[in-house]
C-alpha positions in Angstrom: -0.1 0.0 0.1 1.1 3.4 -0.8 1.8 5.9 1.6 0.5 9.6 1.1 2.9 12.1 1.2 1.8 15.9 0.9 3.4 18.8 -0.7 2.5 22.3 -1.1 0.9 22.6 -4.6 3.7 26.1 -4.8 6.8 23.6 -4.7 7.0 23.6 -8.5 6.5 27.1 -8.9 8.4 28.7 -6.2 11.2 31.0 -7.8 14.0 33.1 -6.3 15.8 35.2 -8.3 14.1 33.7 -11.5 15.1 30.2 -10.4 12.8 27.6 -10.0 14.2 26.2 -6.6 11.6 23.7 -5.9 10.7 22.6 -9.4 13.3 19.8 -9.6 12.4 18.2 -6.2 8.7 18.2 -7.0 9.2 16.5 -9.9 11.7 13.6 -8.4 9.4 13.2 -5.5 6.3 12.8 -7.9 8.7 9.6 -9.4 9.2 7.6 -6.8 7.6 4.3 -6.3 5.6 3.2 -3.1 4.3 6.9 -2.3 1.6 8.9 -3.6 2.0 12.6 -3.8 -0.8 15.1 -3.0 -1.1 18.7 -3.0 -1.6 20.8 0.0 -3.9 23.7 -2.1 -3.8 27.2 -0.1 -3.4 30.9 -1.5 -0.2 31.4 1.0 2.5 30.6 -1.8 4.2 28.7 1.4 6.4 25.8 0.2 7.6 25.0 3.8 4.7 22.8 4.9 6.1 20.9 7.8 6.0 23.9 9.6 2.6 25.2 9.1 1.0 22.0 9.2 -0.4 20.0 12.5 1.9 17.7 14.7 0.7 14.3 15.5 0.8 13.6 19.1 1.9 10.1 20.6 -1.8 9.4 21.0 -2.5 9.9 17.5 -4.3 13.2 17.7 -3.7 16.1 15.6 -2.7 19.3 17.1 -2.2 22.7 15.2 0.3 24.8 17.0 0.3 28.6 16.2 2.0 29.2 13.2 3.7 32.8 13.2 7.6 32.3 13.7 9.7 35.4 14.8 12.0 35.0 11.6 9.0 35.7 9.6 6.3 37.5 12.0 8.4 40.8 11.7 8.8 41.1 8.1 6.1 42.8 5.6 7.3 40.8 2.7 6.2 37.7 4.6 2.7 38.7 5.6 0.8 36.5 2.7 3.1 33.4 3.9 0.9 32.4 6.6 -1.7 29.9 5.6 -5.3 29.9 6.7 -5.0 26.6 9.2 -8.7 26.2 9.1 -9.1 25.9 5.3 -6.2 23.3 5.3 -7.9 21.2 7.8 -11.2 21.4 6.0 -9.3 20.4 2.9 -7.7 17.6 4.3 -10.6 16.5 6.4 -8.5 17.1 9.6 -9.7 17.1 12.8 -7.4 19.3 14.8 -6.6 20.8 18.6 -5.6 24.2 18.5 -2.9 25.6 20.7 -1.8 29.1 21.0 1.7 27.8 21.4 3.9 29.1 18.5 5.7 25.8 17.4 7.2 25.1 13.9 6.4 21.6 12.7 10.3 21.5 11.9 11.2 22.5 15.7 10.0 19.5 17.2 11.1 15.9 16.8 8.4 12.9 18.1 9.2 9.4 18.7 6.4 7.5 20.8 6.1 9.4 24.0 9.2 11.4 23.7 10.2 14.5 21.7 13.0 17.1 21.1 12.3 20.6 20.9 14.7 23.8 20.5 14.9 26.6 22.8 13.8 28.8 20.1 10.1 28.1 21.8 10.9 30.3 24.4 11.6 33.0 22.7 8.8 32.7 20.4 6.4 32.7 23.1 7.8 35.2 25.9 4.2 35.4 27.4 4.8 32.6 29.0 8.0 31.2 31.6 9.7 28.2 30.4 8.0 25.6 32.7 4.5 26.7 31.4 5.7 26.0 28.3 6.9 22.8 28.4 4.0 21.5 30.4 1.6 22.9 27.7 3.3 21.0 24.9 4.0 17.8 27.1 0.2 17.4 28.0 -1.4 18.4 24.4 0.9 15.7 22.5 0.7 13.1 25.5 4.1 13.5 26.0 6.1 11.8 29.4 9.3 13.0 28.5 10.3 16.6 26.5 14.1 17.3 26.0 15.1 21.0 25.4 18.5 21.6 22.9 19.9 24.9 22.3 19.2 26.1 18.6 22.1 26.1 16.2 23.5 29.5 16.7 23.5 30.1 13.0 20.5 28.7 12.0 17.9 31.4 11.4 14.6 29.1 11.9 15.5 27.4 15.0 14.3 24.1 13.9 15.6 20.7 15.0 15.0 18.6 11.8 18.2 19.8 10.3 19.9 18.9 13.6 18.8 15.3 15.0 16.5 12.9 14.7 15.0 9.9 16.6 16.2 6.6 15.4 14.0 4.6 18.4 13.4 5.7 21.8 16.6 5.3 23.3 18.9 6.5 20.2 19.2 9.7 18.0 21.0 10.7 14.8 23.0 14.2 14.8 25.1 15.7 12.3 28.7 15.0 12.5 29.8 17.4 15.4 33.3 17.2 14.6 32.7 18.8 11.2 30.4 21.4 12.6 33.4 22.5 14.7 35.7 22.4 12.0 33.8 24.7 9.7 33.8 27.2 12.6 37.3 26.8 12.6 37.9 27.5 8.8 36.4 30.7 9.4 39.1 31.8 11.5 36.3 33.9 13.3 37.5 33.6 17.0 33.9 34.5 18.5 32.2 32.0 16.3 34.4 29.1 17.1 33.7 29.6 20.5 30.0 30.3 20.1 29.9 26.9 18.1 32.2 25.0 20.7 29.7 25.8 23.3 26.6 25.0 21.3 28.0 21.4 20.5 28.4 21.0 24.2 25.2 22.1 25.1 23.7 19.7 22.4 25.6 16.7 24.0 25.1 17.5 27.1 21.0 18.0 26.9 21.0 14.5 24.8 23.0 12.4 27.2 21.3 13.7 30.2 18.4 12.5 28.4 20.3 9.2 27.8 19.9 9.1 24.3 22.6 7.3 22.8 24.1 9.4 19.3 24.9 8.3 15.9 26.4 10.9 13.7 25.8 11.7 10.2 28.0 13.3 8.0 27.5 17.1 6.5 29.2 18.5 3.4 29.3 22.3 3.9 30.2 24.4 1.3 33.1 26.7 1.6 31.1 29.4 -0.5 27.8 28.5 1.4 26.1 30.9 4.0 24.3 30.6 7.2 20.8 30.6 5.6 21.6 27.8 3.4 21.1 24.1 4.6 23.2 23.0 1.3 25.4 19.8 2.5 22.7 18.6 5.4 21.5 15.2 5.3 19.7 14.8 8.2 16.8 16.7 7.0 15.3 13.6 5.4 11.9 12.3 5.0 11.2 9.2 7.6 8.6 6.9 6.0 7.3 3.6 7.1 9.4 1.4 5.1 11.4 4.0 3.2 13.7 7.0 3.7 13.7 10.2 1.4 17.3 11.7 1.7 18.7 14.9 0.0 21.8 15.2 -1.7 24.2 17.6 -3.1 26.3 16.1 -5.9 29.2 15.6 -3.2 31.3 12.6 -1.8 29.5 12.4 1.1 26.2 11.8 -0.3 26.6 7.8 -0.8 28.4 7.7 2.8 25.3 9.4 4.4 22.7 7.0 2.6 24.8 3.9 3.6 24.9 5.3 7.5 21.0 5.8 7.2 20.4 2.5 5.7 22.4 0.8 8.5 20.6 2.8 11.4 17.3 2.9 10.2 17.2 -0.7 8.4 14.9 1.0 5.6 15.6 1.8 1.8 16.9 5.0 1.1 16.2 6.9 -1.8 17.7 10.4 -2.8 16.6 13.6 -4.3 19.2 16.1 -5.3 18.2 19.2 -3.2 20.8 21.8 -4.1 18.8 24.5 -5.0 15.8 24.0 -2.3 18.3 23.9 0.2 20.0 27.1 -0.5 16.4 28.6 0.4 17.3 27.0 4.0 14.9 23.8 3.8 15.1 20.5 2.4 13.0 17.2 1.8 11.7 17.3 5.5 10.8 20.6 5.3 8.6 20.7 2.1 6.8 17.4 3.2 4.0 16.5 5.4 2.3 12.9 6.2 -0.8 11.9 8.7 
C-alpha cells in the first residue's frame, strides 16, 4: 500500500531570482514508487508545509500549533505567507486540537512519548514562562519526556529537523559535530568558534542527560555557503514507514550518508538532489508532510 506524502502545490512554482528552486524536488518526488503525492492547496505560496501543518501527538491526535515564527512575523514581505489553518484542515478533512503556543513543525521531533524541541520555543512565546511552555506542549502532545536542545547559533529558523532525528526511543542521529566545529574553525573568527564549541557541548549534554545514544551523520558544508543555506545537510530527510527520502548535493558524502542511514534505520534510502532548494534554507523534510 502506498504511503501518502503531502507537499505544497506551490513547490514546483516557487522561484527566487528567476530560479525555480523547488521544481526538481517536486518532479523527483512524483516519480518515487511506493508513495502517493497529494498537493496541499492554499493561497499563501508557502512551500514549507512541515512547519505550518499539524503535529501528530503520541496518542495519534493532530495538534495545530500557532504558525507565526519570529523569523517571519516582523517582516512585511512575509505577511501573505501565513496559511489559513482552518481551511487547510477542512480540505484535508483533519480534526485538530488548536494550541496558542507558537511552534513550527520542524522545531519538534517526536518518537513515541518522547520529543525533542529547540529552545527557540521560549523566545517565540515570551508571554509564558519556560516551565509553562514545556508543560503545555507535553500535555497537548501526550508526552512523557520533552528534551530541550539549544538552537543552532547560525540557523535563523531554530528548527531541530536539521540537527537531530530519532532512530528509536533510546537513540538519535545527529550531524557530525566534529565537522560542525571544523567548519567554524575554518572561518578563523574566534567568536564564531567559541559559540559553536559551546553549542556542541550543550547539545551533547542535553542528549546525554536524556540518556539518548548519539549516532553521527556526515555533513558536507560548502566553502561558499551561507548561514541561511542548508546545503550539505543530510539529516533533513523524510522518514516513512519503510522508506527514507534523503537530500543529496552531488558531493562525495552523498553515498556515505545514504549508507549510514540504511544501517541505522534498516530502511531503503532514496535520494533527491536538493541543492537549489537547500540554498533557500530547507530540505526534504521541510517541504513534505504525512498523516
